C-alpha positions as CSV (number, residue, x, y, z in Angstrom):
1,M,141.6,10.8,8.3
2,K,145.2,12.1,9.4
3,P,148.1,9.7,9.2
4,L,148.4,9.5,12.8
5,H,144.7,8.2,13.1
6,I,146.0,5.3,10.7
7,V,148.9,4.4,12.4
8,L,147.1,4.7,15.7
9,A,144.2,2.0,14.5
10,V,147.2,-0.1,12.8
11,I,148.9,-0.6,16.5
12,G,145.2,-1.1,18.5
13,G,144.6,-3.7,15.5
14,A,147.8,-5.8,15.5
15,I,147.5,-5.4,20.0
16,A,143.7,-6.7,19.4
17,G,144.7,-9.3,17.5
18,A,147.9,-10.6,19.7
19,T,145.4,-10.4,22.3
20,V,143.0,-12.4,20.9
21,G,145.7,-14.9,19.8
22,L,146.7,-15.7,23.0
23,L,143.9,-16.0,24.6
24,M,143.0,-18.8,22.1
25,A,146.0,-20.6,22.3
26,P,146.3,-24.4,22.2
27,D,147.5,-24.5,26.2
28,K,145.1,-23.7,28.4
29,G,143.4,-20.4,29.1
30,E,144.3,-20.4,32.7
31,R,148.0,-21.5,31.8
32,T,147.9,-18.6,29.1
33,R,146.6,-15.6,31.6
34,E,149.2,-16.5,34.1
35,N,151.7,-16.4,31.0
36,I,150.9,-13.1,30.4
37,V,150.7,-11.6,34.0
38,E,153.8,-12.4,34.2
39,Y,155.0,-10.9,31.4
40,L,153.6,-8.0,32.3
41,K,155.0,-8.2,35.5
42,S,158.5,-8.0,33.9
43,K,157.7,-5.4,31.8
44,G,156.6,-3.5,35.6
45,V,152.5,-3.5,34.4
46,K,151.1,-4.8,37.8
47,L,147.6,-6.3,37.0
48,R,145.7,-8.6,39.3
49,K,144.5,-11.7,37.9
50,S,140.8,-10.9,38.2
51,K,141.5,-7.8,35.8
52,I,143.2,-10.3,33.0
53,E,139.9,-12.6,33.6
54,E,138.1,-9.9,33.0
55,L,139.5,-8.6,30.3
56,A,139.0,-11.6,28.5
57,D,135.6,-12.1,29.1
58,E,135.2,-8.8,27.9
59,I,136.8,-9.8,24.9
60,A,134.1,-13.0,24.5
61,E,131.7,-11.1,24.7
62,E,133.0,-8.2,22.0
63,L,133.8,-11.4,20.1
64,E,130.1,-13.4,20.5
65,K,128.5,-10.0,18.9
66,A,130.8,-10.1,15.8
């Protein structure tokens, strides 16, 4: 495996871990999703709230499979 692939795998794992951590944080899920949307908007990323909810549902389904 090339070093670039290893680095990308580590970065991808870190992003996935951070996402799961945020979605399972002690704050209400709805408020956490709102915080994520606000943060992404401040960085110039435009996502609808429904897209964030779809992402959260996909992550939850993957966690149930594991």
